[in-house]
Every structure is written in structure tokens, then in C-alpha cells.
N, C-alpha and C positions, 0 to 999 in steps of 0.2 A: 504493500500500500504506500510505499515511499515514492516521492517524486522522481521519476526516472531521469528527468533532465538535470537533476542536481549533480549528475555524474557523467553526462555525455561529453564527448569531445569530438573535434573535427580534425581530420588528418590532411596534411597538405604536403606536396613535394615541389621541388624546383627543377625545372628543365633549363636547357641552354637558352630557351626563349622566354623563361619567366615562370612565375608560380602558377600552380593549378591544383586540381583536386585528384585524389586517387581512391581506388576502391580496395580497402583492406581485405574484403572477402576474397578478392583475387590475389592481390599483391602479397599479403602475409603468407598465404598458402604456397604460392609458387616460389617465393624466395626460400621457404623452408625446404623445398624440393630441389632448389637450384634451377628452377625454371623461370625464364624471364619472358613475360607476355604483356602486351598492352602498352602502358605508359613507361616512362623511364624511372628506374629505381636505383639508388646508390651509384649513379653515374654509368650504369650499364644500359645499353640500348635493348628495349624489350622486343622480342621476336613475336611475330604473328604467324609463324610457320606452323601449321597444324601438324605436319609430319614430325617436327621437332617436339611439339607438345606430346604427341603420342609416344614418341621414343622415351621421353622423360618419364611419362606415366608408366610405361612398361618397366623401366628400370626400378621404379618405386613399387612394383608388384601389383599395379592396378590391372584388373582383368576386364572390368566393365564400367560404363558411365551411365548412371541413373539420371534420366531427364524427368524432372518433377514439375507439376503444376498443381494448383488447388482448384477444386470444382466449386459449384455454387452452394455447396454445403460446408465449405471450408476444409473438406477432406482432401489430403494430398493424394494425387494419382500419379502414375509414372509409367515410363517405358525404360528398359535398360538395354543398351547396345554393347556388344563386345568392343573392346578397345580397337580392334581392327576395323570396325564399322563406324568409328567416330567421324571420320572425315566425310563419309557419305551422309551421315545424319546431319552434320552441320550444313552441308551443301543442299540436301534435298529433303531433310526432315524424315520422320518416322511416321508411318501410317497409323492413325487411330480413328475410331468412330466418332462422328459428330455428336452422337447421343450422350457422350459424357456431359454435355451441357444440360441434359435433362435426367441425369442420375439423381435419385433422392438420397437421403442420409442412410438408407438401409440397402443400398445397391439395387433398388428397384428402378425401372425406367418408365417414365411417364411419357405418353405419346399425345398428351393433351395440348401441347404447344404446336400450333399448326405448321410452323416452319420445319419442325423436326418430328413429324408424325409417322414416319416409316423407318424401318431398319436400314435403308439404303444410304449410301454415301461414304465418303472418306475425306479426312483432312490430314494435315501434316503437323507433327510436333517437332519444332526446331530448337535444339539446345542453344542457349546463350553462351557462345564459345568463350567469351571473355570472363565468364564467371564459373568456369569449370573448377571444381574444388575437390582434390583428393580427400577422402574421409578418414580422419585419424582413428575413429572408432570402428571403421569398417575398412581395413587396409587393402582389401581386394577391390574396392570400388571408389569411383569419383562421382561427383554430384554436380548437376547444373540445372538452373531453372529453365523451363521451356516456354516457348511461344507457339501458340496455335495459329496456323495460317491455312488458307485454302489450298486445294490441290495444285493451283497454279502459282502458289507462293504469295498471293495477294492477302491483305489483311482479312481476317475472319471476324465477323461481327460479334461472335461470342467469346472472343479472347479477352479475358479480364485484364491482363497486363497492358494491353493496348489502350484500354479505357483509362487506366491510371496515367499512362504516358501522355495521353491527350491533355489531361488536366495539369500535369507538370509543365507541359509546353504552354498551356494557357497562362499559367502563373508567370512563367519566364517572359512571355510576351508583354506582360504587364509590369515587368521589372521586379518581380517577386521571386523569392526562393523559399522553399518549404523544407523543414527538417522534421523527421518523425521517428519515433521509437516505441516499441511494444514492451510492456511489462508482462511476463508470462508466468502465471501461476499454474502449478500442476500437483497432482496427488501421486505420491511415491508408494507403490504397493508391492507386496510379495506376489509371486505369480498366481494365476487363477482368474476365473471369470468374475468372482466376487472380490470387491475391494478388501484388501488386508493391509492395514497400516504398517509401513516399514519403520516409522518412527512415531513415538508417542508424545512428542513435545518436550518441554513447554513451548508454547508459541514464541517465535522470535528468539529462541534460546540457542546458544552454541551447543548445548547438550542435545538438542534435537538433531542437528546435523551430525553430531558425533555418532549417532545410531546408524547413519548411512555414510560414514566418513569416506570409505573407499570409493563409493559411487560419486560423492560430491567432488572429491579431488580429481578423479578421472574426468568428470564432466567439465570442470574448469580447464583442464589441460586440453581436452578435445575441442572445446569451443575456441580456445586460443589458436590451436593448430589449424582449425577449419576457417580461421579468419572471421570469427563472429565475436566482435568486441562487446563485452558486457560491463555495466557499471557496478552492479552489486548482485549478491546471491545470498539468500537467507531463508531460514525456516519462517513460514508464514503463520497466519492466525489459525487456519483450519487444521484438522487432524491430518498428520502426515503430509502437509502441504508445504511446498517450497516455492520460491519465486526468484526469477532472475530478470534483470532489466537490460534490454538490448540498447547499446549505444545508438544515439540518434544519427540519422543519415538522410540522404535524399529519399523521397517516398518509395521509389521503385526498389532501391537497395534495401530499405527498411522491410518491405514485403518479402523480398528474396531472403533476407537474413532470418526472418521469422520462420519460413519454411525450412531453411537449413538448420536452424536451432532445433526445430522439432525432430528432424532426422538425427541430429547429434544426441539429443536427450534420450530418444528411444534406444539408440545403439548403446549408449553408456549404461542405461538401466538394464538392458538385456545382458550385457557383459558381466554385470554384478548380480545376476539372479533376481532382478527387480522388474517392475513394470510401471510405466508412467501414464497417467490419465490426464488429458488436457480438457476434458468435457466440462461444459458450463456447470453441470451438477454431477458429482460422482455418486452421491446418494440423495434421496429426495429431501432429507432433513439437514444435509450439510450446507456449509456456506458456499460451496462451489468455487469455480475458478473463473476469474476475470482476466482478460488480456487487455489491460488498459492501454489506450493509445494516446501518447503525448505528441503534440504538434506545436511547432512555432513557425512564424512567417517573418521574413526579413525583406528589406529593400535597401540596396546599396550597402549591405553588411550591417545594417541597423535592425535589431530585433524589434518589430512593431509591437510586440506584446510586453516589452519592458515598461514597467509602471512609473519610472522616473520619480520615485519617492512617494507617489500618491496611493500606493497599495492596490491600484486598479489600472487596467489598460486604458489608453486614450487613443483618440484619432482612429487610424485605420486598424490598429490592434483591437480596439473596442468594437469596431464594425465587423472585423473577422469573427470575434466571439459572438456578436449578435447574430451573424448569419448562421453560425452553428446552432445557437439556441432556437432560432426561428424554425430551422429544418430538423430539429432533433428527433421528432417522431419518425421521420423518414430515414434519417441516418441510422437510428437504432434498428430499423427494419432490415438494414443491410449489415450493420456491424455486430448485431446480436440477434440473428434471424431465426434460430431453431426453436422448437417447442420447449426443450429444456432451458433455453435462454429466457423464455417467458416465465417458466416456473421459478427461475432464480430471481426474476425481477420483482423483489418484494422489499418493503421498507426495512431499514435497519441492517441490511446485508452489504452495504457499499456497492450495490448493483445498479443504482440509478433508476428509482421507481417513479420519480416525478420530473416534470419539465422545468428545470431552473438551473441557475449557476451559482457558485459560491467561491469565495476566496479561501483556498486551502480547506474547503469543506469536503471531507471524504465521503459524505453521503450524497453530494451533488453529482449528477450525471455529467456535468461540465465543471470541472474543478480548475480554477485559475491558480496557477503556481507563479507568484511574482518573483522578481529578481531581488538581489540585494547587493550592496557593495562587497560583501564577503564572498558570495558565490559567483557574482558577475552578472551583468545585465543580459548576456547572451543566453542565460539559463531560463528566462521566463517562458512559459508555455501554457497550453491548455490541455488538460487530461480528459479524455472521453472514457467514462466509467462503463457505459453501456456498450461493451465490446468484449467478445470472447472468441474462443477457438472455432466456433461454428461459422464464423464469418470468413469469406474469402478475403485475405488481407489486401489484395489489390483493389477489390470493390469497396471495402471499408474505407480505405484511404481516398478512393475516388469520391465517395459520398461526402467525406469531410472536406476535401478540397473544393468541390462544387459549392457547398454551402458557405464555406468561409470566404471564398473569392467573391461569391455573389453578395455577401455582406459588405465587403469593401466597396463593391460597385454600387450598391443600392442603399446603403446606410439605414438599415432597419434599427428600430429603437432597442437599446439595451437596458432592461429594467435593473433596479438595484440588486446587488447580490443578496443571497439568503445564506445566513451563517448558522442556521439551525437545521434540524431534521424535520421537514414538513410532514413526514409520516407520523410524528407524534402530535400533530395539530388536529383540530376538529375540521370537519368539512367546511364549516363557515369560515374558519381562519384561512384555509387554503383558497377558498373562493375570493376572500377579501384581498389576497395577495396575487390573485390571477394564476395560481399554480394548479396545474392539472396533471393527472397521472399519465405516464407514457403508456402506449398500447400494451395490453396485457393478454390479448387473445390473438391467434393467427389472423382472424378476420379483421380486427382493428389494425393490426400491423400492416396487412395488405392495403387497407384503405389509406393509411398514412403514406405508404410508398407510392401507390398509384395516383394519389392526389397531389404529389409533389412534382411539378413539371420540370423543375431544374434538374433534379437527380434523375428523373426518368429520361430526359433528353440526353444527359451525359452517358447513361448506360446504353442508350439506343434501344429502339423497339424490339429487335430480336433478342438481345441479352435480357432485357427487362421481362419480356414474355417468358423466356425459359426460366428465369429466376423465380417468377411468380408461380409458374407451373410446378416447380420443384417444391416450393413452400406449401402449395396446396396438397401435393402428394404426401408430404410429411405430416401435415395436419390431419389428413384422412387416415393415415396409418395410426396416428396417436389417438384418434377418436375412438378406436376400437380397443384401446388398452388403458390400463390404469396409469396414473402419473409415474408410479414407481417403475412399472414396466418400460415406460418411455425413457426414463432416465437411464435405466440399465442398458437399454438398446444402444444408447449413444456413448456409453462409458469409455469404450476403447476405440472409437471411430477416428479420432483426430491425431 
């Protein structure tokens, strides 16, 4: 629950032509293997020769490259190619069914979306070659995020990564840059289908991590080796719950790192006889796992969310926050979309049950984290609490950017912050402050999303239609089961 941006950092390098930015997901990993790709590091010219990359991977013992993406349920899907086939995969992609866009959370396929209503067709999954990462916890494999394209290589309207890239470009065109980072909470379990706590607490205690000491140490080493920088790692409030905060990065890198962090955590847990659950709820009565999303926006190197001693954002920073608040019901429909997400959305659980914002208020779905002279003005950010592992990270960030950028453009009103828990108020008190509950049913959540033109247009009609079809399929599945059965069905999906 700690502010992830109090520990993030930005990495820069200097080339012969001047300073620039670099991607430690690639650079740190390749340097560890003696591979030089992309930009310049340490005075050495980085090669883009794929044959050399393959040769270096072979010498490192890599047998295959897993190309991963997240579907509309936040579930990672993948294809693995043998190392000898990497060059062909980079050039031509790997064939996959377009129906992955309409997979539901239980691996069912819904044909209710008219554009994907038959089993016919094929698309290509192309690895992002500049982000290939040998996996420290899986020494026979490397990993790369994938892009879905049409059979002719043209952009495919259901590719979530492309939607986020469009919003990053929109921000850049307005002279803005965005930084984002996820806090990832997860349950550490002994093996088996039923959750079995691997550590018994106390919450936030070093004694809790001591109970999973070997796993914790290996995970930190593997994340570092895989080029996933983190700010902090600790035992959390929930039973056998831990949290790590990913360092802030540009939005696409932040989403890539989130997927890579999942793979790294799962591998480290397996190697130590454990299992990790990222699900919004591990048990119906538990606190559940939030994947809080921290975002900041800058212009010309100046963080617009910096409070300048006032304790609240001003100008375009306040407008960015107001845009998030205005569109919060639709954002949450994307950033916490599953049925277990809605079961977790209850007052008193730091899950964001009502539509409001606060300054350092951990019950607020939008928590403003101000800067200070001690931590630096670049650390100011907004934390989205209504976010979890059932969200596609690229789409969650897309919705946040759409809303925030529209706020800067349109200047909606920003009401005063709320510093209490509205869940403890009476209905009359909430009405007096204009505070309403966020959607609590799949039907209400769908209405919020379909009623938001800004986010709908950013997703595009095809992707929006597929996303809604999947949500309806999940809701129909859950309607025939108890809440406890629904929670159990999602426990190990992410």
C-alpha cells in the first residue's frame, strides 16, 4: 500500500550525439549476457544483428523464446518458438487464432461478437525483438512481449499494445510525457488447488518474509537479472500476501514489465515449491490483491502533478486528475473488469468503492501522492486503486491516458479532496458531498464503459465489442455459480 513512486527512478545514457533514454528491460539483461543490442551502452556500439543475438542466446543455453501477450481478461497467453525459428518469427510472426480476442476468463470462446463469430481466420504474433529477455529463473528460455498484426502485417484492431501506443503518441504530440508503474500484490501459497498460506505474518513484518526467505531472495535476484527494476518488496496486510513495486517507466514499458514480472514471480515460486496467486480475490472473505497503478505526467521535464507546496495539484496537473475522476467508472470497467474485481470492490478494503479522490487517502480510488523537498518534486503522482491483475495492462493504461489527457484538454471541475472513508458515512452524507458508488455489478460496469465515448473511441469499435462480449460471457458463467465458486475459478488464472 506504499506509494510506488517514492522509489522510482529514471535511467539515462549518453551517446556521441547526446543524452537519451534507454530500456533496462533490454539493456541490463543483454549486458549480463555480453550481448549488445539497440542503443549504445558503456561506449560499445549495440548490434541489431539477429543472427548474433541468436548465437549469444544459444551460448547462454536458451532453447526457446516465449512470445507473450495479455488477453482481454488480463490472462497472459503465449507462443514459444525454438531458438532456430526466432528470426522467422521476428520477420513474419507466428500464426495464432483471432479468437483469442474473445476468450473468456475460463478459456471459453464467445462467438457473440459479430466480427469474430466463426472459427475461421488467422493473425500473426510478432515478438518485440528489442525486448527479448533471457529468463534467469527459466534458463532454457527467453521472453519477449508480442504484437498482434494481420496476416499481411498491417495493424490488427484488436491488438491492445497498439491502442496504448496511440495514446502515448497523442501525449507526445501535445508535448507531454507519461510515467507509470504497477504495485503488484500476490498471495504466496504451498502447492495445490486450495490456497495454503506459505507465511503466517505478521503483516509488514520481516518475520513474514523470513518464512519464505529463499523464495524472496531468489525473486529479487531474478527480477534484477531479467531487467525488471523494483523499488520495494515487503510482506503485505493480507494473509501470506507480499507486494513489490515496479519502477516507473514509459507506459508501454510499464505494461511489458508487468507481464515479465508475472513470469518471473511464477518461475521463482515454482522453483521453491510454492505457488503465486495474483487474483483480485484469493478467497471470498480475504482482502484480495490490488495492482495499483501510479501515473505522472510531465511537460518539458516538469512534473505537472507537483503540488508546489500547496498539498494539491494545480493547473494542468489538477485537470489531469479531474479527467481521471470524471471517467473513473469507465476506467474501472477496464482496469478492474472481472467478476471477482467487483466482489472485492467493497468499503474498507482499499479497493476503491466510491467515486472520489483524496490526498494520501488509501481508501480513495484516486489517491494523490504529493511531492516534497525531501523526496523530490518528480515523485508526485496519482495512484489508481481500482486496478488488478484481471485487467489487460495495456488497456488499463490506455483508459487512464485517454481520461487524463482529455482532462487537460477540457478542464473539467475538480471537487475538493475527501480525506475520510465515505463508506463509513450515511447515504445522506454521501449525497451531500456528491459521492456515488462505483459500479458494483457487471451490468452497471458495462453501462459505464459503453456510455463513455472517449474511452470507447480510443479502444475502437472492434476491440470494445470483443471486450464487452468477453465480460458478458464471464458474467453469464458466474451467474450460475456461487461467489465462492467464482473466486476459486479465477484463483490461478493470472
